[in-house]
C-alpha positions as MATLAB code, in Angstrom:
seq = 'MLFRPELHGTRDAVASTHWLASAAGTAMFEHGGNAFDAAVAAAFVIQVVEPHLNGPGGDVPILVHSARDRRVEVICGQGPMPRAATVTAFRDLGLDFVPGSGLLAACVPGAFGAWMRLLQRHGRLRPAEVLAPAIGYADDGYPLLPKAAAMIEAMAPLFREEWAESGRTYLRNGSAPAPGDRVRNPVLADTFRRIVAEAQAAGPDRDAQIEGALRAFYEGFVAEAVDAFSTRAEMIDATGRHHRGLLTGDDLAAWRPGIEEPVTFDYRGHLVHKPGPWSQGPVFLQQLALLEGFDLAAMGFGSADHVHTVVEAAKLAFADREAWYGDPEYAQVPLKGLLDTGYAAERRALIGDGAAAELRPGSPDGRPPRLPRITGPRAGRRAHGWLEQLDNGIPMVVRLTEANGDTCFVTAVDREGNMVAATPSGGWLKSSPVVPGLGFPLGTRGQMAWLDTEHNNALAPGKRPRTTLSPSLVLRDGRPYLAFGTPGGDQQDQWTLNAFIGHVDFGLSPQQAVEAPAFHTDHVPSSFTPYGRRPRVLVMERGGWDEAEVRRLRDRGHEVEFAEPYSLGKVCATGLAPDGSVLAAASPRGAQAYAVAR';
ca = [
      36.308  -53.863  -53.328;
      38.622  -56.764  -52.709;
      40.140  -58.862  -55.345;
      40.395  -61.850  -53.025;
      37.769  -62.937  -50.204;
      38.626  -62.683  -46.532;
      39.607  -66.394  -45.671;
      38.472  -67.735  -42.271;
      38.552  -71.136  -40.967;
      38.383  -73.126  -37.645;
      41.425  -75.442  -38.003;
      44.606  -74.104  -39.838;
      45.653  -71.657  -42.493;
      48.751  -71.285  -44.841;
      49.606  -68.253  -47.016;
      52.769  -68.249  -49.382;
      54.059  -66.514  -52.448;
      53.167  -69.608  -54.699;
      49.875  -71.562  -54.866;
      51.549  -74.967  -55.111;
      53.356  -74.164  -51.887;
      50.387  -73.154  -49.991;
      48.500  -76.468  -51.171;
      51.435  -78.532  -50.103;
      51.581  -76.910  -46.694;
      47.965  -77.533  -46.177;
      48.298  -81.175  -47.130;
      50.607  -81.807  -44.194;
      47.698  -81.187  -41.793;
      46.087  -84.180  -43.227;
      49.135  -86.384  -42.234;
      48.845  -85.244  -38.614;
      51.167  -82.257  -38.954;
      50.929  -78.792  -37.467;
      51.706  -75.303  -38.616;
      55.347  -75.983  -38.442;
      55.182  -79.136  -40.695;
      53.068  -77.084  -43.026;
      55.626  -74.264  -43.396;
      58.457  -76.740  -44.001;
      56.770  -78.550  -46.713;
      55.654  -75.263  -48.343;
      59.213  -73.885  -48.032;
      60.655  -76.892  -49.880;
      58.262  -76.614  -52.662;
      59.011  -73.017  -53.009;
      62.720  -73.900  -53.468;
      61.643  -76.064  -56.390;
      58.819  -73.809  -58.123;
      60.380  -70.391  -57.491;
      64.156  -71.104  -58.616;
      64.510  -67.585  -59.696;
      63.941  -66.341  -56.102;
      65.423  -69.041  -53.738;
      66.806  -72.425  -53.484;
      68.410  -74.931  -51.233;
      71.643  -73.092  -51.272;
      69.966  -69.968  -49.769;
      68.976  -68.679  -46.408;
      65.925  -67.835  -44.271;
      64.973  -66.244  -40.958;
      62.052  -68.028  -39.313;
      59.895  -66.519  -36.644;
      58.162  -69.142  -34.404;
      55.478  -68.971  -31.763;
      55.050  -72.302  -30.073;
      51.682  -72.957  -28.209;
      53.420  -75.557  -26.071;
      56.165  -73.281  -25.030;
      54.062  -69.898  -25.232;
      56.917  -67.955  -26.356;
      58.448  -66.521  -29.650;
      61.841  -67.551  -30.988;
      63.958  -66.917  -33.996;
      65.568  -69.717  -35.923;
      68.438  -68.127  -37.773;
      68.981  -69.651  -41.255;
      71.346  -67.065  -42.336;
      74.645  -68.823  -42.822;
      78.081  -67.128  -42.096;
      80.722  -66.194  -44.434;
      83.549  -68.717  -45.107;
      86.452  -69.010  -42.836;
      88.657  -67.906  -45.869;
      86.442  -64.680  -46.487;
      88.620  -61.893  -45.296;
      88.914  -58.345  -46.491;
      92.490  -59.068  -47.379;
      91.443  -62.023  -49.532;
      89.135  -59.751  -51.592;
      91.900  -56.865  -51.812;
      94.222  -59.426  -53.136;
      91.927  -60.231  -55.947;
      91.976  -56.401  -56.932;
      88.345  -56.095  -55.480;
      86.877  -53.239  -53.420;
      83.489  -54.828  -53.048;
      82.116  -58.337  -52.780;
      80.700  -59.351  -56.320;
      76.907  -59.818  -56.405;
      77.154  -62.831  -58.528;
      79.422  -66.009  -58.960;
      81.061  -67.972  -56.178;
      82.971  -65.393  -54.237;
      79.662  -64.253  -52.490;
      78.643  -67.714  -51.154;
      77.805  -68.024  -47.467;
      77.197  -71.364  -45.698;
      73.567  -72.406  -46.951;
      71.486  -71.805  -44.129;
      67.984  -72.473  -45.319;
      68.080  -76.423  -45.215;
      69.453  -76.420  -41.750;
      66.742  -73.864  -40.447;
      63.892  -75.787  -41.765;
      65.284  -79.042  -40.258;
      65.749  -77.310  -36.934;
      62.073  -76.196  -37.099;
      60.839  -79.541  -37.888;
      62.992  -81.132  -35.176;
      62.020  -78.531  -32.374;
      58.344  -78.067  -33.065;
      56.967  -80.251  -35.835;
      55.541  -83.792  -35.936;
      56.320  -85.242  -39.303;
      59.563  -86.599  -40.648;
      61.788  -85.557  -43.444;
      60.368  -88.124  -46.016;
      56.825  -86.607  -45.374;
      57.651  -82.798  -45.585;
      59.885  -83.402  -48.646;
      57.670  -85.518  -50.561;
      55.588  -82.699  -52.273;
      59.010  -80.901  -53.229;
      60.398  -84.231  -54.668;
      57.057  -84.633  -56.627;
      57.223  -81.208  -58.338;
      61.018  -81.526  -59.119;
      60.469  -84.919  -60.683;
      56.969  -84.496  -62.448;
      57.306  -80.852  -63.221;
      55.584  -77.681  -62.472;
      54.331  -74.674  -64.580;
      57.165  -72.086  -64.994;
      56.334  -68.502  -63.807;
      56.624  -65.700  -66.370;
      59.406  -63.928  -64.284;
      61.299  -67.115  -64.036;
      61.045  -67.567  -67.648;
      62.165  -64.065  -68.466;
      65.188  -64.501  -66.104;
      66.277  -67.720  -67.843;
      65.782  -66.142  -71.290;
      67.960  -63.303  -70.115;
      70.740  -65.632  -68.744;
      70.551  -68.214  -71.637;
      73.586  -67.020  -73.262;
      75.707  -67.067  -69.963;
      74.256  -70.509  -69.344;
      75.219  -71.758  -72.791;
      78.818  -70.005  -72.864;
      79.880  -70.219  -69.280;
      77.594  -71.804  -66.656;
      77.331  -75.090  -68.158;
      75.517  -76.916  -65.356;
      72.950  -74.095  -65.216;
      72.286  -74.716  -68.851;
      71.581  -78.419  -68.344;
      69.365  -77.587  -65.486;
      67.403  -74.663  -67.045;
      67.462  -74.765  -70.848;
      65.719  -77.018  -73.258;
      68.104  -77.964  -76.256;
      69.976  -74.694  -75.475;
      66.871  -72.606  -75.382;
      64.930  -71.002  -72.582;
      61.429  -72.526  -71.741;
      58.340  -70.391  -72.182;
      56.127  -69.060  -69.536;
      53.827  -71.737  -68.273;
      55.825  -74.553  -69.818;
      56.052  -77.688  -67.511;
      59.647  -77.899  -66.236;
      61.612  -80.296  -64.201;
      64.523  -80.653  -62.236;
      65.250  -84.400  -61.696;
      68.757  -83.829  -60.258;
      67.286  -81.741  -57.307;
      64.656  -84.511  -57.013;
      67.558  -87.004  -56.533;
      69.409  -84.725  -54.051;
      66.182  -84.466  -51.830;
      65.648  -88.242  -52.341;
      69.098  -89.226  -51.314;
      68.810  -86.792  -48.169;
      65.458  -88.884  -47.176;
      67.180  -92.207  -47.836;
      70.223  -91.141  -45.429;
      67.621  -89.920  -43.025;
      65.730  -93.110  -42.807;
      68.931  -95.092  -42.644;
      69.787  -93.168  -39.400;
      66.926  -95.237  -37.656;
      63.230  -95.218  -36.857;
      63.326  -92.295  -34.426;
      62.136  -89.085  -35.865;
      64.895  -86.895  -34.372;
      67.584  -89.419  -35.471;
      66.170  -88.942  -39.042;
      66.243  -85.260  -38.936;
      69.878  -85.547  -37.647;
      70.710  -87.844  -40.379;
      69.345  -85.373  -43.038;
      71.399  -82.504  -41.412;
      74.515  -84.710  -41.726;
      73.850  -85.631  -45.263;
      73.523  -81.900  -46.190;
      76.301  -80.443  -43.964;
      78.785  -83.165  -43.701;
      77.803  -85.672  -46.401;
      77.313  -85.757  -50.024;
      75.954  -82.310  -50.349;
      78.811  -80.573  -48.512;
      81.292  -82.650  -50.618;
      79.754  -81.578  -53.967;
      79.748  -77.947  -52.728;
      83.381  -78.240  -51.558;
      84.545  -79.793  -54.904;
      82.735  -77.236  -56.950;
      83.638  -74.138  -54.908;
      87.293  -74.741  -54.349;
      88.127  -76.074  -57.934;
      85.761  -74.625  -60.489;
      86.690  -70.904  -61.858;
      83.383  -69.277  -62.745;
      82.736  -65.970  -64.479;
      81.095  -63.322  -62.021;
      80.151  -59.643  -61.941;
      83.828  -58.698  -62.337;
      83.951  -60.165  -65.793;
      86.701  -62.547  -64.634;
      86.682  -66.029  -63.520;
      87.167  -66.812  -59.844;
      87.041  -69.825  -57.516;
      84.935  -69.788  -54.354;
      85.952  -69.425  -50.688;
      83.243  -71.806  -49.341;
      84.457  -75.275  -48.258;
      82.935  -78.356  -46.945;
      84.662  -77.596  -43.639;
      82.542  -74.247  -43.553;
      79.297  -76.437  -43.860;
      80.258  -79.022  -41.273;
      81.113  -76.304  -38.597;
      77.615  -74.613  -38.809;
      74.312  -75.370  -37.473;
      71.422  -72.908  -37.148;
      71.139  -70.884  -33.983;
      67.991  -70.196  -31.841;
      67.810  -66.569  -30.784;
      65.556  -64.202  -28.764;
      63.479  -61.855  -31.148;
      63.727  -58.052  -31.022;
      60.146  -56.547  -30.001;
      58.372  -53.158  -29.873;
      54.765  -52.586  -28.546;
      52.852  -50.519  -30.948;
      49.374  -49.578  -29.730;
      48.939  -52.850  -27.943;
      50.475  -55.082  -30.445;
      53.862  -56.679  -29.533;
      55.660  -56.845  -32.859;
      58.565  -59.530  -33.047;
      61.242  -59.297  -35.533;
      64.791  -61.033  -36.081;
      67.922  -59.191  -34.889;
      70.221  -56.689  -36.577;
      71.938  -59.362  -38.596;
      68.698  -58.756  -40.640;
      67.093  -55.545  -41.447;
      64.111  -56.693  -39.068;
      64.533  -53.865  -36.312;
      64.217  -51.279  -38.793;
      60.485  -52.099  -38.925;
      60.292  -51.454  -35.248;
      62.232  -48.279  -35.294;
      59.604  -47.118  -37.913;
      56.947  -47.940  -35.415;
      58.674  -46.273  -32.607;
      58.854  -43.056  -34.767;
      55.233  -43.262  -35.937;
      53.923  -43.952  -32.470;
      54.086  -40.253  -31.947;
      51.617  -39.395  -34.813;
      47.906  -39.617  -35.075;
      47.962  -41.367  -38.532;
      44.272  -42.213  -38.375;
      43.454  -38.541  -38.150;
      45.495  -37.872  -41.319;
      43.307  -40.305  -43.378;
      44.545  -43.145  -45.326;
      46.189  -42.159  -48.551;
      46.523  -38.451  -47.693;
      49.701  -36.466  -48.420;
      50.228  -36.308  -44.631;
      49.958  -39.928  -44.214;
      52.365  -40.939  -47.036;
      54.927  -38.113  -46.214;
      55.035  -39.152  -42.356;
      55.443  -42.782  -43.218;
      58.215  -42.122  -45.872;
      60.126  -39.603  -43.708;
      60.008  -42.114  -40.791;
      61.340  -44.754  -43.078;
      64.289  -42.469  -44.184;
      65.479  -42.112  -40.615;
      65.145  -45.669  -39.580;
      66.968  -46.977  -42.710;
      69.615  -44.582  -42.223;
      70.242  -45.997  -38.897;
      70.301  -49.494  -40.486;
      73.056  -48.203  -42.848;
      75.089  -46.999  -39.878;
      74.737  -49.458  -37.134;
      73.263  -52.761  -38.299;
      75.517  -55.912  -38.373;
      75.908  -59.281  -36.965;
      75.644  -58.705  -33.025;
      78.077  -61.526  -32.230;
      80.780  -59.642  -34.257;
      79.707  -55.980  -33.669;
      78.417  -53.654  -31.015;
      75.000  -52.729  -32.309;
      73.135  -50.335  -29.815;
      69.903  -52.033  -30.220;
      68.346  -50.981  -27.049;
      69.308  -47.258  -27.793;
      67.915  -47.510  -31.302;
      64.521  -48.576  -29.893;
      64.356  -46.233  -26.964;
      61.303  -44.091  -26.850;
      63.452  -41.146  -25.971;
      65.745  -41.543  -29.082;
      62.623  -41.978  -31.135;
      61.278  -38.722  -29.961;
      64.587  -37.060  -30.731;
      64.517  -38.518  -34.231;
      60.793  -37.890  -34.768;
      61.624  -33.986  -34.374;
      63.751  -34.351  -37.656;
      60.505  -35.115  -39.610;
      59.582  -31.802  -41.095;
      57.194  -30.539  -43.932;
      59.547  -31.204  -46.752;
      61.189  -34.443  -48.186;
      64.506  -35.003  -46.811;
      67.386  -35.683  -49.307;
      70.269  -36.697  -46.870;
      70.883  -39.944  -44.973;
      70.780  -38.858  -41.415;
      71.619  -41.554  -39.074;
      71.645  -40.958  -35.379;
      73.779  -41.418  -32.203;
      71.779  -43.638  -29.836;
      74.530  -44.454  -27.514;
      76.649  -41.324  -28.004;
      79.043  -42.865  -30.551;
      79.131  -41.088  -33.906;
      77.239  -43.003  -36.621;
      79.404  -44.695  -39.215;
      77.949  -44.826  -42.950;
      79.892  -47.615  -44.796;
      82.638  -46.497  -47.148;
      81.798  -48.805  -50.135;
      82.072  -48.983  -53.876;
      80.607  -51.206  -56.366;
      80.202  -51.942  -60.100;
      79.005  -48.702  -61.748;
      75.308  -49.081  -62.737;
      74.816  -49.158  -66.496;
      78.607  -49.383  -67.449;
      78.078  -52.535  -69.627;
      75.939  -53.026  -72.793;
      72.619  -54.968  -71.965;
      73.133  -58.509  -71.708;
      73.953  -61.262  -69.215;
      77.123  -59.486  -67.914;
      74.922  -56.437  -67.102;
      72.603  -58.819  -65.213;
      75.523  -60.170  -63.048;
      76.526  -56.637  -62.231;
      73.269  -56.226  -60.338;
      72.923  -58.725  -57.444;
      69.067  -58.547  -57.160;
      66.984  -61.657  -58.143;
      65.137  -60.287  -61.070;
      65.837  -59.334  -64.764;
      67.122  -55.718  -64.572;
      65.758  -53.351  -67.011;
      66.109  -49.487  -67.324;
      62.834  -48.937  -65.586;
      63.066  -51.571  -62.661;
      65.312  -51.792  -59.638;
      63.434  -53.754  -57.169;
      64.390  -56.994  -55.462;
      62.151  -60.020  -54.986;
      62.215  -63.246  -52.835;
      59.508  -65.564  -51.123;
      57.466  -65.716  -48.167;
      55.697  -68.553  -46.135;
      53.190  -68.368  -43.032;
      51.206  -70.893  -41.289;
      49.034  -71.086  -38.153;
      46.805  -73.671  -36.441;
      44.141  -73.566  -33.870;
      46.453  -74.863  -31.104;
      48.196  -71.383  -31.344;
      51.319  -72.417  -33.303;
      52.283  -69.674  -35.702;
      55.213  -69.405  -38.085;
      56.631  -66.611  -40.409;
      59.506  -67.140  -42.727;
      61.285  -65.253  -45.701;
      63.263  -67.888  -47.860;
      65.554  -66.264  -50.255;
      68.953  -66.659  -51.677;
      70.477  -69.373  -53.993;
      68.569  -67.891  -56.951;
      69.287  -69.121  -60.538;
      70.460  -65.706  -61.878;
      73.380  -65.064  -59.699;
      75.391  -68.253  -59.116;
      75.964  -71.339  -61.220;
      74.267  -74.703  -60.435;
      76.552  -77.131  -58.472;
      77.014  -80.060  -60.537;
      75.183  -83.226  -58.996;
      72.985  -81.115  -56.692;
      70.555  -79.226  -59.070;
      70.799  -75.990  -57.233;
      73.236  -72.997  -57.139;
      74.875  -71.384  -53.962;
      73.857  -68.113  -52.600;
      75.364  -64.643  -52.934;
      74.369  -63.006  -49.765;
      77.931  -62.086  -49.093;
      77.426  -59.253  -51.355;
      75.781  -57.513  -48.521;
      78.926  -57.363  -46.368;
      81.120  -54.438  -46.708;
      85.041  -54.289  -47.332;
      85.142  -51.520  -44.721;
      86.825  -52.906  -41.618;
      85.685  -50.212  -39.312;
      81.943  -50.824  -40.004;
      79.431  -52.950  -38.003;
      78.661  -54.749  -41.325;
      82.371  -55.312  -42.172;
      83.107  -58.701  -43.938;
      84.904  -61.295  -41.579;
      85.240  -64.968  -41.558;
      82.326  -66.830  -39.714;
      80.418  -63.535  -39.551;
      76.816  -63.221  -40.973;
      76.330  -60.354  -43.564;
      73.420  -58.029  -42.680;
      70.507  -59.271  -44.722;
      67.210  -57.738  -46.014;
      65.153  -60.617  -44.976;
      62.662  -59.686  -42.453;
      59.313  -61.786  -41.534;
      57.054  -60.356  -38.772;
      54.997  -62.009  -35.891;
      52.634  -60.150  -33.612;
      51.121  -60.981  -30.234;
      48.001  -59.172  -28.861;
      47.030  -59.652  -25.128;
      49.851  -62.197  -24.991;
      48.214  -64.514  -27.771;
      49.385  -64.950  -31.280;
      47.572  -62.567  -33.546;
      49.267  -62.206  -36.985;
      52.266  -63.345  -38.884;
      53.148  -61.693  -42.174;
      55.850  -60.668  -44.592;
      56.588  -60.059  -48.381;
      59.151  -60.495  -51.027;
      60.973  -57.073  -51.908;
      64.517  -57.031  -50.786;
      64.963  -53.551  -49.133;
      61.439  -52.540  -49.418;
      60.111  -55.524  -47.359;
      59.934  -53.323  -44.244;
      58.161  -50.590  -46.085;
      55.437  -52.734  -47.886;
      54.740  -54.830  -44.724;
      54.653  -51.578  -42.465;
      52.253  -50.107  -44.873;
      50.014  -53.111  -44.481;
      50.304  -53.420  -40.816;
      49.580  -49.770  -39.972;
      46.657  -49.946  -42.560;
      45.298  -52.653  -40.244;
      46.112  -51.199  -36.840;
      45.698  -47.391  -37.549;
      43.185  -47.256  -40.426;
      41.061  -50.251  -39.382;
      41.625  -52.227  -42.599;
      41.055  -56.066  -42.342;
      44.009  -58.129  -43.184;
      42.975  -58.759  -46.700;
      42.145  -55.232  -47.116;
      45.450  -54.207  -45.879;
      47.520  -56.397  -48.198;
      45.569  -55.138  -51.187;
      45.700  -51.580  -50.291;
      47.742  -49.357  -52.562;
      51.307  -49.579  -51.827;
      54.318  -47.245  -51.862;
      57.952  -46.893  -50.793;
      61.050  -44.613  -50.870;
      64.163  -45.386  -52.706;
      66.001  -42.940  -50.669;
      68.297  -45.551  -48.756;
      71.101  -47.313  -50.572;
      70.285  -50.807  -51.997;
      71.788  -53.680  -50.068;
      72.367  -55.401  -53.452;
      75.208  -54.413  -55.770;
      75.632  -51.885  -57.254;
      74.198  -50.315  -54.034;
      72.411  -47.398  -55.657;
      70.078  -44.844  -53.988;
      67.734  -42.236  -55.155;
      67.219  -39.471  -52.795;
      63.688  -38.133  -52.515;
      62.314  -40.620  -54.882;
      58.913  -41.865  -53.761;
      57.389  -44.745  -55.887;
      53.759  -45.182  -55.757;
      51.377  -47.707  -57.576;
      49.556  -46.080  -60.362;
      45.830  -45.383  -59.962;
      45.554  -45.862  -56.215;
      45.937  -42.271  -55.128;
      43.856  -38.880  -55.269;
      45.715  -36.578  -57.851;
      45.392  -33.554  -55.435;
      47.380  -35.521  -52.697;
      49.847  -36.634  -55.147;
      50.378  -32.836  -55.990;
      50.772  -32.026  -52.416;
      53.633  -34.704  -52.017;
      55.396  -33.155  -54.988;
      55.018  -29.870  -53.525;
      56.803  -31.089  -50.443;
      59.769  -32.163  -52.503;
      59.026  -35.648  -53.128;
      60.019  -36.967  -56.743;
      56.909  -39.165  -57.281;
      57.415  -42.054  -59.848;
      54.457  -44.362  -60.585;
      54.831  -48.183  -60.712;
      52.317  -50.352  -62.466;
      49.106  -50.952  -60.561;
      49.384  -53.862  -57.988;
      53.266  -54.367  -58.676;
      54.788  -53.541  -55.332;
      55.172  -56.480  -53.043;
      53.194  -59.810  -52.331;
      52.183  -59.370  -48.721;
      50.968  -62.633  -47.035;
      49.584  -63.052  -43.615;
      47.857  -65.677  -41.447;
      46.247  -64.830  -37.932;
      44.473  -66.235  -35.047;
      41.136  -64.526  -33.884;
      40.246  -64.163  -30.170;
      37.627  -66.736  -30.788;
      40.175  -69.308  -31.803;
      39.323  -69.211  -35.592;
      42.035  -68.798  -38.129;
      42.451  -66.315  -40.970;
      44.543  -66.056  -43.995;
      45.427  -63.198  -46.615;
      47.405  -63.006  -49.627;
      48.046  -60.143  -52.115;
      46.780  -60.536  -55.652;
      49.990  -58.791  -56.834;
      51.921  -61.075  -59.303;
      48.880  -63.601  -59.489;
      50.739  -66.173  -57.691;
      50.660  -65.769  -53.869;
      47.684  -67.638  -52.423;
      46.069  -68.365  -49.032;
      44.301  -71.344  -47.747;
      42.031  -71.627  -44.501;
      40.135  -74.496  -43.367;
];
């Protein structure tokens, strides 16, 4: 039984992790826009209505299929570390890790530039049109999500005592708003309005207006406000001390989003595209390369054999992520070897009957693998409170029973064959103080770079930290077929993999696939401070599994833990059928992701 209907249409479709964003994206088609305009508008709305998970100060990888160009490209909205961000700079502060909160972990905000680049290259509308819905919700208000309310409540003492601008932005008379309250962010609305005004002042030409918007953000008043705050304000962070940031206006002015070739793997006739190894995207492809050698369908969906095989493949692929991934402009990442079928066969042979406990990276090019030598704040060393929340760099309220991350997702398709998948994140309200005059905080993605100079993911000036963000786009028979993704930090490429193989190997429809019982392993170290890992732990949604199969998993050495039913991920997808009709699917998990098809 499905909680949500299969959505099919003949014109266009949008799916995202917030119903208001999906509606705003759909409205762009009525203004003459295409799938790319829809995604941009939806993404800016998500920056407003999901401030606990992302914002204009964050980052985004965007996968694009252009019907005009008949190709897939990646727009990299992951900004680099500041020029002043060196290992020595952090060591001189007495640090052996990049704090997961505060100003020190801020990278160049990449999301705004990436969305404007998408609009410029492939869209039809102007900045004023795609920003209008976001301005409206920031001005008029939107209903506060329960998780956002819980986060503001947990951080309220910090906002009152230390991060004053965050208090002015999120608190009401010093208190946290309740779930469902109508909240506003007029300062952010003014920021977007000023960007629009400066874009329009650049002239009537659409490209000129987009360039004007980019200048306003990266060289104009936004960059000036970021520079003044980052370089002068001393704000408390996860260390318990006050630090200034390293990010400057010059860092913003020197950056624009890049266009890259995607990384691909053909899995049973489905050509899957992912961002490069500056993301964790290739780990999805490595899992497919391992699973290609198994007859998953014969195992039966939900069987112990199925779950065990997928989990053990994930452990091997993610171990390679830990050892090898990093910004390929700065590091030698053996990507071709990691995706080689011969290497996959060697690695596949390591999957035995029992649950592995070790991290076992491989040597795809003959070099010995290098796991990072990292340290971080010790989990649970503080009393519960806002300082404990700062210790943990994930965008959620940390409790004893929770350790998963979260973020956002946007996808859109139109009948022309344009398709986009993007995972916006970063710049969330929990981890960094709001910049005065802008209405949003900076990101903390720098926490994912290591102060281990010999590792591919070592921190360096101008280098992108390896991120967890990982949208997917699939072609079949050379045509756009599916675009999908989910929130979830390190778990993104486990939950989306489960949905994808549910569709390809087990014959589930897209909606059935995103609703199917989810599971993941916590075997691999988290990318967020304090970088914890739990070997052999297998997390499964309660109530979705045959008890006999769960016993078999435990007999194999898996430490099975149950999460609440329908609590793991929010997979969203759009697609294009062979007859040209569109489809959309959205997980019911969290009761906020929605799809629209027309």
